[in-house]
Structure formats: C-alpha cells, structure tokens
All heavy atoms as an XYZ file, in Angstrom:
658
protein
N      39.902     23.081    124.051
C      38.677     22.551    124.641
C      38.063     23.615    125.535
O      38.702     24.158    126.416
C      39.014     21.299    125.449
C      37.847     20.720    126.144
S      38.308     19.137    126.848
C      37.088     19.005    128.093
N      36.822     23.925    125.282
C      36.109     24.923    126.063
C      35.136     24.213    126.999
O      34.550     23.209    126.623
C      35.361     25.856    125.120
C      34.556     26.898    125.821
S      33.717     27.972    124.649
C      35.098     28.964    124.119
N      34.981     24.749    128.195
C      34.020     24.169    129.136
C      32.756     25.007    129.136
O      32.797     26.207    128.911
C      34.619     24.118    130.535
C      35.748     23.136    130.622
C      36.148     22.884    132.034
C      37.283     21.889    132.011
N      37.552     21.291    133.257
N      31.655     24.345    129.403
C      30.367     25.015    129.441
C      30.309     25.965    130.620
O      30.586     25.583    131.753
C      29.241     23.983    129.534
C      27.820     24.519    129.553
C      27.535     25.333    128.299
C      26.837     23.392    129.668
N      29.988     27.203    130.333
C      29.817     28.209    131.373
C      28.353     28.607    131.432
O      27.455     27.768    131.403
N      28.116     29.892    131.444
C      26.757     30.414    131.518
C      26.065     30.273    130.160
O      26.681     30.442    129.117
C      26.837     31.890    131.927
C      25.511     32.512    132.209
C      25.687     33.918    132.743
C      24.335     34.542    132.975
N      24.453     35.949    133.334
N      24.779     29.974    130.195
C      23.962     29.886    128.985
C      22.930     31.003    129.051
O      22.177     31.099    130.022
C      23.249     28.522    128.883
C      24.266     27.386    128.889
C      22.395     28.467    127.626
C      23.629     26.003    128.935
N      22.888     31.853    128.036
C      21.917     32.946    128.024
C      20.497     32.377    127.943
O      20.290     31.269    127.445
C      22.168     33.872    126.831
O      21.757     33.250    125.627
N      19.517     33.151    128.418
C      18.121     32.700    128.300
C      17.734     32.411    126.848
O      17.017     31.454    126.571
C      17.316     33.868    128.869
C      18.268     34.549    129.810
C      19.630     34.400    129.178
N      18.220     33.222    125.911
C      17.926     32.991    124.493
C      18.495     31.652    124.039
O      17.809     30.869    123.387
C      18.501     34.113    123.629
C      18.385     33.880    122.123
C      16.923     33.870    121.691
C      19.179     34.895    121.350
N      19.753     31.376    124.395
C      20.377     30.111    123.991
C      19.630     28.924    124.595
O      19.388     27.924    123.917
C      21.850     30.082    124.409
N      19.259     29.035    125.854
C      18.539     27.949    126.514
C      17.193     27.703    125.826
O      16.796     26.565    125.570
C      18.354     28.256    128.001
C      17.892     27.072    128.788
C      18.753     26.021    129.057
C      16.592     26.999    129.243
C      18.318     24.914    129.774
C      16.147     25.901    129.965
C      17.015     24.853    130.226
N      16.500     28.780    125.484
C      15.220     28.682    124.786
C      15.409     28.031    123.416
O      14.631     27.156    123.021
C      14.620     30.078    124.632
O      13.480     30.046    123.815
N      16.444     28.455    122.680
C      16.717     27.886    121.360
C      17.055     26.401    121.462
O      16.647     25.607    120.604
C      17.868     28.623    120.667
C      17.577     30.059    120.336
C      16.509     30.161    119.261
N      16.315     31.539    118.860
C      15.229     32.247    119.104
N      14.234     31.708    119.771
N      15.121     33.477    118.693
N      17.797     26.018    122.487
C      18.140     24.607    122.683
C      16.873     23.780    122.856
O      16.732     22.719    122.253
C      19.056     24.433    123.894
C      20.469     24.934    123.660
S      21.458     24.936    125.167
C      21.535     23.186    125.531
N      15.949     24.279    123.668
C      14.687     23.557    123.892
C      13.885     23.467    122.604
O      13.355     22.413    122.268
C      13.875     24.251    124.989
C      14.428     23.979    126.370
C      13.748     24.718    127.489
C      12.268     24.832    127.405
N      11.650     25.465    128.570
N      13.798     24.565    121.857
C      13.040     24.588    120.607
C      13.613     23.635    119.574
O      12.882     23.042    118.790
C      13.048     25.998    120.002
C      12.246     27.006    120.745
C      12.468     28.418    120.191
O      13.341     28.646    119.371
N      11.673     29.359    120.681
N      14.936     23.517    119.570
C      15.623     22.765    118.514
C      16.047     21.362    118.939
O      16.715     20.672    118.189
C      16.829     23.567    118.045
C      16.382     24.875    117.416
C      17.493     25.832    117.165
N      16.939     27.031    116.540
C      17.444     28.230    116.654
N      18.536     28.425    117.370
N      16.878     29.256    116.063
N      15.679     20.969    120.150
C      15.996     19.617    120.603
C      17.480     19.366    120.807
O      17.965     18.270    120.546
N      18.203     20.386    121.265
C      19.641     20.253    121.508
C      19.843     20.096    123.011
O      19.463     20.968    123.789
C      20.400     21.487    120.981
C      20.164     21.642    119.474
C      21.898     21.377    121.292
C      20.622     22.961    118.894
N      20.441     18.995    123.409
C      20.620     18.704    124.835
C      21.874     19.382    125.395
O      22.760     19.806    124.633
C      20.746     17.190    125.048
O      21.964     16.724    124.484
N      21.935     19.447    126.724
C      23.142     19.950    127.402
C      24.331     19.064    127.044
O      25.435     19.560    126.812
C      22.926     19.987    128.931
C      21.884     21.046    129.300
C      24.239     20.241    129.665
C      22.322     22.476    129.147
N      24.111     17.749    126.954
C      25.197     16.836    126.576
C      25.726     17.158    125.184
O      26.935     17.143    124.949
C      24.726     15.379    126.625
C      24.549     14.870    128.045
O      25.125     15.476    128.985
O      23.842     13.864    128.220
N      24.821     17.448    124.248
C      25.241     17.797    122.887
C      26.037     19.103    122.898
O      27.046     19.229    122.198
C      24.036     17.916    121.965
N      25.595     20.071    123.706
C      26.315     21.337    123.808
C      27.695     21.126    124.429
O      28.686     21.665    123.940
C      25.505     22.348    124.621
C      26.140     23.726    124.808
C      26.474     24.386    123.473
C      25.223     24.613    125.639
N      27.770     20.306    125.485
C      29.066     19.989    126.089
C      30.001     19.337    125.083
O      31.191     19.662    125.011
C      28.897     19.074    127.308
C      28.629     19.846    128.570
O      29.229     20.876    128.828
N      27.708     19.346    129.371
N      29.467     18.402    124.291
C      30.262     17.719    123.276
C      30.755     18.711    122.224
O      31.914     18.677    121.807
C      29.440     16.603    122.634
C      30.257     15.744    121.706
O      31.318     15.237    122.131
O      29.843     15.562    120.546
N      29.878     19.607    121.805
C      30.243     20.635    120.836
C      31.392     21.489    121.372
O      32.382     21.720    120.679
C      29.031     21.516    120.524
C      29.309     22.790    119.720
C      29.785     22.460    118.318
C      28.068     23.657    119.681
N      31.267     21.946    122.609
C      32.301     22.806    123.182
C      33.619     22.059    123.376
O      34.697     22.640    123.250
C      31.821     23.400    124.507
C      30.609     24.333    124.399
C      30.175     24.802    125.772
C      30.885     25.517    123.484
N      33.540     20.766    123.666
C      34.748     19.970    123.895
C      35.464     19.605    122.591
O      36.690     19.573    122.542
C      34.396     18.692    124.662
N      34.685     19.336    121.523
C      35.295     18.800    120.307
C      35.178     19.691    119.081
O      35.760     19.409    118.045
C      34.665     17.437    119.963
C      34.852     16.402    121.041
C      34.357     15.016    120.638
N      33.057     14.983    120.000
C      32.851     14.563    118.737
N      33.829     14.174    117.990
N      31.633     14.547    118.241
N      34.420     20.774    119.201
C      34.153     21.601    118.026
C      35.337     22.437    117.574
O      36.288     22.674    118.317
N      35.257     22.862    116.335
C      36.250     23.766    115.766
C      35.849     25.186    116.118
O      34.662     25.509    116.165
C      36.309     23.585    114.258
C      36.744     22.180    113.869
C      36.733     22.002    112.366
O      36.952     22.935    111.617
N      36.466     20.788    111.927
N      36.846     26.031    116.363
C      36.589     27.394    116.835
C      37.004     28.405    115.780
O      38.101     28.335    115.240
C      37.366     27.666    118.144
C      37.153     29.099    118.613
C      36.965     26.681    119.224
N      36.107     29.333    115.504
C      36.429     30.493    114.670
C      36.305     31.712    115.563
O      35.227     32.015    116.062
C      35.460     30.614    113.493
C      35.648     29.556    112.444
C      34.689     29.724    111.270
O      33.961     30.745    111.211
O      34.655     28.825    110.426
N      37.413     32.400    115.781
C      37.412     33.588    116.634
C      36.960     34.804    115.820
O      37.359     34.989    114.684
C      38.800     33.820    117.213
C      39.230     32.658    118.075
C      40.483     32.947    118.868
N      40.983     31.743    119.501
C      40.448     31.142    120.554
N      39.376     31.637    121.085
N      40.977     30.054    121.066
N      36.124     35.623    116.444
C      35.609     36.828    115.803
C      36.397     38.042    116.309
O      37.046     37.991    117.343
C      34.120     36.987    116.122
C      33.284     35.754    115.804
C      33.316     35.377    114.347
O      32.966     36.181    113.498
N      33.740     34.156    114.047
N      36.315     39.151    115.583
C      37.071     40.352    115.948
C      36.667     40.923    117.305
O      37.487     41.522    117.989
C      36.905     41.426    114.862
C      37.527     41.081    113.507
C      37.211     42.161    112.492
C      39.029     40.878    113.631
N      35.414     40.739    117.697
C      34.938     41.286    118.972
C      35.237     40.374    120.160
O      34.811     40.640    121.277
C      33.444     41.586    118.909
C      32.594     40.337    118.670
O      33.151     39.228    118.550
O      31.361     40.488    118.607
N      35.970     39.286    119.926
C      36.313     38.368    121.002
C      35.360     37.191    121.128
O      35.630     36.249    121.849
N      34.241     37.258    120.417
C      33.302     36.138    120.437
C      33.900     34.970    119.662
O      34.881     35.130    118.931
C      31.971     36.557    119.812
N      33.305     33.800    119.844
C      33.752     32.610    119.138
C      32.544     31.896    118.555
O      31.500     31.817    119.198
C      34.474     31.654    120.087
C      35.707     32.237    120.706
C      36.323     31.295    121.726
O      35.790     30.257    122.051
N      37.472     31.688    122.236
N      32.698     31.390    117.352
C      31.708     30.511    116.749
C      32.325     29.120    116.806
O      33.416     28.892    116.283
C      31.388     30.901    115.292
C      30.420     29.905    114.664
C      30.830     32.317    115.237
N      31.652     28.210    117.492
C      32.147     26.844    117.654
C      31.202     25.937    116.887
O      29.986     26.004    117.076
C      32.201     26.456    119.143
C      33.101     27.447    119.860
C      32.712     25.029    119.316
C      32.788     27.637    121.287
N      31.761     25.121    116.016
C      30.897     24.276    115.197
C      31.436     22.861    115.130
O      32.616     22.603    115.351
C      30.723     24.866    113.794
C      31.998     24.982    113.014
C      32.406     23.954    112.167
C      32.798     26.110    113.125
C      33.580     24.057    111.454
C      33.977     26.218    112.414
C      34.365     25.192    111.575
O      35.542     25.288    110.876
N      30.521     21.963    114.849
C      30.840     20.546    114.769
C      30.002     19.959    113.648
O      28.777     19.955    113.724
C      30.511     19.866    116.101
C      30.941     18.429    116.282
C      32.454     18.304    116.252
C      30.433     17.910    117.620
N      30.665     19.497    112.605
C      29.958     18.829    111.519
C      29.615     17.425    111.974
O      30.380     16.789    112.686
C      30.822     18.759    110.258
C      30.970     20.115    109.600
O      29.995     20.884    109.615
O      32.053     20.398    109.074
N      28.469     16.940    111.547
C      28.080     15.583    111.911
C      28.966     14.595    111.159
O      29.499     14.916    110.098
C      26.625     15.333    111.575
O      26.472     15.337    110.178
N      29.120     13.385    111.670
C      29.872     12.373    110.930
C      29.211     12.133    109.576
O      27.996     12.207    109.461
C      29.766     11.113    111.804
C      29.333     11.599    113.136
C      28.602     12.898    112.927
N      30.019     11.880    108.585
C      29.485     11.662    107.243
C      28.910     10.257    107.158
O      29.607      9.285    107.406
C      30.594     11.848    106.186
C      30.042     11.574    104.792
C      31.165     13.244    106.266
N      27.603     10.145    106.831
C      26.991      8.820    106.682
C      27.561      8.092    105.468
O      28.396      8.622    104.756
C      25.511      9.134    106.493
C      25.334     10.536    106.931
C      26.650     11.214    106.710
N      27.074      6.904    105.220
C      27.550      6.069    104.126
C      27.339      6.696    102.756
O      26.750      7.756    102.621
N      27.825      6.007    101.713
C      27.789      6.541    100.345
C      26.388      6.859     99.826
O      26.249      7.685     98.939
C      28.437      5.448     99.502
C      28.789      4.338    100.415
C      28.445      4.713    101.805
N      25.358      6.245    100.381
C      24.000      6.533     99.897
C      23.559      7.945    100.288
O      22.575      8.446     99.773
C      22.987      5.522    100.455
O      23.018      5.577    101.875
C      23.290      4.115     99.968
N      24.297      8.596    101.190
C      23.943      9.936    101.655
C      24.728     11.042    100.953
O      24.666     12.187    101.355
C      24.176     10.039    103.157
C      23.070      9.434    103.926
C      22.769      8.110    104.033
C      22.089     10.115    104.690
N      21.664      7.921    104.817
C      21.229      9.147    105.243
C      21.854     11.444    104.973
C      20.157      9.476    106.042
C      20.783     11.772    105.777
C      19.942     10.790    106.297
N      25.443     10.715     99.907
C      26.366     11.670     99.279
C      25.704     13.003     98.932
O      26.284     14.050     99.155
C      27.031     11.046     98.035
C      27.782     12.083     97.228
C      27.962      9.928     98.454
N      24.504     12.994     98.393
C      23.889     14.245     97.944
C      22.822     14.774     98.890
O      22.083     15.679     98.546
C      23.309     14.057     96.539
C      24.359     13.744     95.528
N      25.324     14.654     95.153
C      24.640     12.604     94.852
C      26.130     14.097     94.274
N      25.733     12.843     94.077
N      22.749     14.215    100.078
C      21.763     14.697    101.049
C      22.386     15.764    101.936
O      23.573     15.730    102.216
C      21.256     13.546    101.910
C      20.478     12.541    101.102
C      19.835     11.535    101.982
N      19.233     10.476    101.180
C      18.566      9.479    101.686
N      18.407      9.370    102.988
N      18.055      8.567    100.910
N      21.575     16.699    102.421
C      22.104     17.736    103.313
C      22.623     17.122    104.623
O      22.083     16.145    105.118
C      20.898     18.631    103.590
C      19.867     18.252    102.588
C      20.165     16.865    102.139
N      23.664     17.722    105.162
C      24.257     17.259    106.419
C      23.989     18.291    107.519
O      24.232     19.472    107.316
C      25.774     17.099    106.253
C      26.158     16.112    105.170
C      25.660     14.716    105.481
O      25.924     14.198    106.550
N      24.938     14.135    104.566
N      23.517     17.865    108.693
C      23.293     18.820    109.777
C      24.620     19.282    110.363
O      25.598     18.543    110.391
C      22.490     18.026    110.806
C      22.777     16.607    110.498
C      23.121     16.518    109.053
N      24.662     20.497    110.838
C      25.842     21.072    111.452
C      25.388     21.772    112.727
O      24.465     22.572    112.684
C      26.458     22.069    110.484
C      27.694     22.744    110.977
C      28.105     23.765    109.938
N      29.524     23.987    110.007
C      30.159     24.896    109.321
N      29.504     25.680    108.494
N      31.447     25.046    109.431
N      26.015     21.447    113.835
C      25.677     22.064    115.111
C      26.676     23.171    115.384
O      27.873     22.984    115.187
C      25.739     21.003    116.222
C      25.331     21.446    117.618
C      23.880     21.903    117.652
C      25.532     20.309    118.603
N      26.176     24.332    115.804
C      27.105     25.390    116.169
C      26.564     26.221    117.314
O      25.365     26.237    117.593
C      27.471     26.258    114.959
C      26.450     27.288    114.574
C      26.510     28.569    115.091
C      25.442     26.980    113.679
C      25.583     29.521    114.728
C      24.511     27.923    113.310
C      24.587     29.202    113.843
O      23.665     30.142    113.490
N      27.498     26.890    117.991
C      27.154     27.782    119.094
C      27.946     29.071    118.939
O      29.061     29.067    118.420
C      27.487     27.135    120.440
N      27.359     30.168    119.402
C      28.061     31.441    119.465
C      28.290     31.738    120.940
O      27.349     31.723    121.742
C      27.254     32.572    118.798
C      27.984     33.903    118.936
C      26.986     32.245    117.335
N      29.564     31.968    121.288
C      29.966     32.221    122.666
C      30.620     33.594    122.712
O      31.508     33.892    121.896
C      30.966     31.133    123.147
C      31.411     31.386    124.568
C      30.346     29.747    123.006
N      30.190     34.448    123.657
C      30.780     35.785    123.727
C      32.162     35.759    124.376
O      32.638     34.708    124.821
C      29.836     36.776    124.399
C      29.666     36.581    125.898
O      30.418     35.795    126.520
O      28.761     37.226    126.459
N      32.814     36.911    124.421
C      34.186     36.999    124.928
C      34.295     36.573    126.390
O      35.344     36.114    126.832
C      34.712     38.425    124.750
N      33.201     36.689    127.143
C      33.203     36.295    128.559
C      32.914     34.806    128.746
O      32.939     34.303    129.861
C      32.180     37.128    129.330
N      32.611     34.106    127.648
C      32.353     32.674    127.724
C      30.898     32.280    127.844
O      30.577     31.115    128.017
N      29.983     33.251    127.732
C      28.553     32.935    127.803
C      28.052     32.444    126.448
O      28.341     33.048    125.412
C      27.750     34.173    128.212
C      26.265     33.898    128.318
C      25.466     35.094    128.838
O      26.050     36.155    129.107
O      24.240     34.943    128.970
N      27.306     31.341    126.454
C      26.717     30.812    125.225
C      25.534     31.708    124.866
O      24.592     31.848    125.639
C      26.262     29.344    125.407
C      25.596     28.836    124.135
C      27.437     28.462    125.794
N      25.614     32.336    123.689
C      24.571     33.267    123.263
C      23.463     32.586    122.476
O      22.300     32.941    122.608
C      25.182     34.391    122.425
C      26.245     35.237    123.126
C      26.798     36.280    122.169
C      25.690     35.886    124.383
N      23.824     31.635    121.627
C      22.821     30.889    120.872
C      23.418     29.569    120.414
O      24.630     29.421    120.338
C      22.261     31.682    119.671
O      21.094     31.020    119.173
C      23.270     31.848    118.559
N      22.536     28.626    120.134
C      22.919     27.296    119.664
C      21.955     26.940    118.546
O      20.757     27.202    118.649
C      22.814     26.243    120.789
C      23.272     24.880    120.301
C      23.603     26.660    122.011
N      22.479     26.349    117.480
C      21.609     26.058    116.346
C      22.105     24.844    115.583
O      23.284     24.522    115.589
C      21.582     27.270    115.410
C      20.553     27.161    114.337
C      20.280     28.477    113.650
O      20.469     29.544    114.247
O      19.876     28.426    112.485
N      21.159     24.190    114.920
C      21.485     23.149    113.940
C      21.229     23.775    112.590
O      20.169     24.328    112.358
C      20.561     21.934    114.090
C      20.766     21.133    115.325
C      19.761     19.990    115.313
C      19.765     19.244    116.633
N      18.727     18.217    116.681
N      22.183     23.682    111.726
C      21.995     24.168    110.363
C      22.184     23.015    109.418
O      23.019     22.154    109.636
C      23.042     25.242    110.019
C      22.776     26.554    110.641
C      22.478     27.589    109.561
N      21.993     28.797    110.151
C      22.620     29.964    110.089
N      23.765     30.064    109.474
N      22.087     31.017    110.646
N      21.461     23.027    108.344
C      21.644     22.026    107.317
C      22.492     22.660    106.231
O      22.211     23.749    105.759
C      20.295     21.538    106.761
C      20.507     20.631    105.567
C      19.517     20.830    107.846
N      23.546     21.961    105.877
C      24.507     22.463    104.912
C      24.553     21.476    103.752
O      24.655     20.280    103.968
C      25.848     22.535    105.611
C      26.975     23.053    104.812
C      28.171     23.197    105.737
N      28.657     21.894    106.124
C      29.883     21.461    105.878
N      30.734     22.209    105.243
N      30.260     20.277    106.270
N      24.456     21.961    102.549
C      24.524     21.077    101.391
C      25.972     20.719    101.122
O      26.835     21.587    101.106
C      23.902     21.741    100.156
C      22.419     22.043    100.259
C      21.954     22.757     99.011
C      21.617     20.765    100.464
N      26.203     19.426    100.931
C      27.563     18.969    100.603
C      27.777     19.125     99.112
O      26.908     18.863     98.324
C      27.738     17.512    101.016
C      27.620     17.341    102.511
C      27.741     15.896    102.897
N      29.015     15.350    102.457
C      30.148     15.436    103.153
N      30.160     16.072    104.280
N      31.243     14.912    102.690
N      28.967     19.534     98.727
C      29.238     19.682     97.299
C      30.010     18.498     96.762
O      30.486     17.687     97.468
C      30.023     20.956     97.061
O      31.096     21.044     97.946
C-alpha cells in the first residue's frame, strides 16, 4: 500500500483535465497493482470492476499513475483497454 505524497504540477493538471479526484488517486495508490521499473519508478494501475454480462465486448476503463523513485506522482491517466 502506497500513500499519497507529492503530486507534480503535470499530474495535477492531468487529473483536472481527466476528471480524476484526489480520492480516486488515493484509492488507486492504496489498492492498485504495482509494476516496478528499472529506474525505480512504479506504474500503479487499477482495473475497473467488470460490469455485467451485457458489457462483455465493451472497452473497460483502467486508471493508472506513474510514481517516481522518490514517491512523487508524475502523471495519472484513464485508459480504455479492450477486453479479449
């Protein structure tokens, strides 16, 4: 579980542009899966809950953040990922 530290101006701007709240970012950092990068950065992501069977072939949003080795949030984004 990672705690929210410093947010870069770019990340804060992206959050505002993309409608991502501080609460959503806190939830992502608390519950997200972590992929560690060679430079010490981390990509933290959280797939949205899978909706009912009528959504099987629809794209699913995925929230992720990039955090540097010092713990600063560099960017936050929602990506749409096609389910196979």
